[in-house]
C-alpha positions in Angstrom: 0.1 0.1 0.0 1.2 3.4 -0.9 1.2 5.8 2.1 0.9 9.6 2.1 3.9 11.7 2.7 2.3 12.8 6.1 1.9 9.2 7.2 5.5 8.3 6.2 6.8 11.3 8.1 4.6 10.5 11.2 5.8 6.8 11.0 9.7 8.0 11.0 9.2 9.8 14.3 9.2 6.4 16.4 10.5 2.7 16.1 7.3 0.9 14.9 8.6 -2.4 16.2 9.2 -1.2 19.8 6.4 -1.9 22.4 5.7 0.9 24.8 3.8 1.3 27.9 0.2 2.7 27.4 1.0 6.4 28.5 4.2 6.6 26.3 2.2 5.1 23.5 -0.6 7.7 23.7 2.1 10.5 23.7 3.7 9.0 20.6 0.3 8.9 19.0 -0.4 12.4 19.8 3.0 13.3 18.3 2.1 11.7 15.0 -1.6 13.2 14.9 -0.8 16.0 12.4 -4.2 16.2 10.4 -5.9 19.6 10.3 -8.9 18.1 12.1 -9.2 16.8 15.7 -8.3 13.1 15.0 -9.9 10.2 16.8 -7.7 8.0 18.9 -8.3 4.4 18.6 -7.2 1.1 20.5 -7.0 -2.1 18.6 -6.9 -5.1 21.0 -6.4 -8.7 19.9 -7.7 -11.2 22.5 -6.8 -14.8 23.3 -10.3 -16.0 22.6 -12.3 -17.7 19.9 -15.3 -15.6 19.4 -17.0 -18.4 17.2 -17.7 -20.1 20.6 -20.7 -18.5 22.5 -18.7 -19.0 25.9 -15.8 -16.8 24.6 -17.5 -13.8 23.3 -16.3 -10.5 24.7 -18.9 -7.6 24.5 -20.0 -4.8 26.5 -20.0 -1.1 27.1 -18.3 1.4 29.4 -18.7 5.0 30.0 -15.4 6.9 29.6 -14.8 9.3 32.3 -13.8 12.1 29.9 -16.3 11.3 27.2 -15.5 10.5 23.5 -15.4 14.1 22.0 -18.3 13.1 19.6 -21.8 14.3 19.5 -23.9 11.1 19.4 -27.3 10.9 17.9 -29.6 8.5 19.8 -32.6 6.7 18.3 -35.0 5.1 20.6 -37.6 2.6 19.9 -40.4 3.0 22.5 -44.2 3.5 22.9 -46.5 5.5 25.3 -44.9 6.7 28.6 -41.6 5.3 27.6 -41.5 7.3 24.5 -42.2 10.4 26.5 -39.4 9.5 29.0 -37.0 9.0 26.0 -37.8 12.5 24.5 -37.4 14.0 27.9 -34.1 12.4 28.4 -32.8 13.9 25.2 -33.1 11.2 22.5 -32.7 12.7 19.0 -35.3 10.3 17.4 -38.2 8.3 19.1 -40.7 6.2 17.4 -41.8 2.7 16.8 -43.1 0.9 13.6 -42.9 4.1 11.6 -39.0 4.3 12.2 -38.8 0.6 11.0 -40.5 1.7 7.7 -38.3 4.8 7.4 -35.1 2.7 7.7 -36.4 -0.1 5.5 -37.9 2.2 2.7 -35.7 5.4 2.8 -32.4 3.6 3.8 -32.3 6.3 6.6 -29.3 6.0 9.1 -29.0 9.5 10.6 -28.1 8.0 13.9 -25.3 6.6 15.8 -26.8 4.4 18.5 -30.1 2.5 18.9 -31.9 1.9 22.1 -35.0 -0.1 22.5 -37.4 -1.3 25.4 -37.7 -4.9 25.6 -41.3 -5.0 24.5 -40.1 -3.3 21.2 -37.4 -5.9 20.3 -40.0 -8.0 18.1 -40.4 -4.8 16.0 -36.6 -4.0 15.9 -35.9 -7.6 15.1 -37.2 -7.0 11.6 -34.2 -4.6 11.1 -31.6 -7.2 12.1 -30.1 -7.6 8.6 -29.5 -3.9 8.2 -28.6 -2.8 11.8 -26.5 -6.0 12.6 -23.8 -5.4 10.1 -23.5 -1.8 11.1 -23.1 -2.7 14.8 -26.4 -0.8 15.6 -28.5 -3.7 16.7 -29.6 -3.1 20.4 -28.2 -5.6 23.0 -28.9 -6.1 26.7 -25.1 -6.6 27.1 -24.4 -3.2 26.0 -27.2 -1.7 27.9 -29.2 -0.7 24.8 -32.2 -2.9 25.6 -33.6 -1.5 28.7 -36.5 0.0 30.5 -34.4 2.5 32.0 -34.1 4.8 28.9 -33.2 7.9 31.0 -30.1 6.3 32.3 -29.2 4.7 29.0 -29.5 7.9 27.1 -27.6 9.8 29.7 -24.8 7.3 29.7 -24.6 7.4 25.8 -24.5 11.2 25.7 -21.8 11.3 28.4 -19.4 9.1 26.5 -20.6 5.5 26.6 -18.5 3.3 24.0 -19.3 -0.3 23.1 -16.8 -2.9 22.6 -17.1 -6.2 20.8 -14.9 -8.8 19.1 -14.7 -8.9 15.3 -14.4 -12.1 13.2 -10.7 -11.9 13.9 -11.0 -11.7 17.6 -10.0 -8.2 17.8 -11.8 -5.3 19.4 -11.6 -1.8 17.6 -12.7 1.0 19.9 -12.2 4.8 20.2 -11.3 6.3 23.4 -11.1 10.0 22.7 -9.8 12.8 20.7 -6.3 14.2 20.1 -7.4 17.4 21.7 -7.9 15.7 24.9 -4.3 15.5 25.8 -2.4 12.5 27.2 -3.6 12.6 30.6 -7.5 12.5 29.8 -6.9 9.9 27.1 -4.8 7.8 29.7 -7.8 8.0 32.1 -10.2 6.9 29.3 -8.0 4.0 28.2 -7.6 2.7 31.8 -11.4 2.7 32.2 -11.8 0.9 28.9 -9.2 -1.8 29.4 -10.2 -2.4 32.9 -13.9 -3.1 31.5 -12.4 -5.5 28.8 -10.3 -7.3 31.3 -13.3 -7.6 33.7 -15.2 -9.1 30.7 -12.7 -12.0 30.3 -14.7 -15.2 29.5 -14.2 -18.0 32.0 -13.4 -20.3 29.0 -10.6 -18.0 27.9 -7.2 -19.9 28.3 -3.7 -18.6 28.2 -2.6 -15.0 27.6 -5.8 -12.9 27.3 -4.5 -9.7 25.6 -2.3 -11.0 22.8 -1.6 -7.7 21.1 -2.5 -4.0 21.6 -2.1 -1.1 19.2 -3.0 2.7 19.5 -3.6 4.9 16.5 -5.1 8.3 15.5 -7.4 8.6 12.5 -4.7 9.3 10.0 -1.7 8.1 11.8 0.3 4.9 12.1 -0.2 2.4 14.7 2.0 2.5 17.9 2.5 -1.0 19.7 1.9 -1.3 23.3 3.4 -4.1 25.4 0.5 -6.5 26.3 2.1 -7.2 29.6 1.8 -3.6 30.5 -1.8 -3.2 29.4 -3.0 -2.2 32.7 -0.4 0.5 33.6 
């Protein structure tokens, strides 16, 4: 792959094979984040599990102490009093069957997170084929299928991020913006990695965190020593 001059210059600022501690890695990523916009900072975590087995799935959500730096649009599937609760809590879109139709017929996806009350999951289930691949399907494990809509919406707006394994047993998740600075990013990272470690399946054997890399939106990956992941 041919890389841009900016990428090549950023990659030349550090030893790409060296494994750093998390704080040093964050500082290195910030030193390479040279785009004209506020780059998102990402973690890519390969776990020693086999996500093909139900008892080795790793999925959940956590509220980052310093937020994500993103404005999140929340869609809520609810009816009656619960719909009113969602509106009062600050949901961007609230509805039921009419939203299903809008998504199906108009290919409408002007939202970032979907929340639903349990009684609406039969309706939302009709969207499984379109919401699932986009990672938008509500799920009890991530707190997006709930009767406590006020708390769910507040958490999402405050900086809640969802983490889940992909097909290669890697978790890709953002934990802030370059403008946050190293200290706030480190706080967010510690909260994130703590939640992922706490979610370790009982069936997981051997080394849990196999590899860990940080990067900015446009920058190169910086390797973190897996044995120092909790620092």
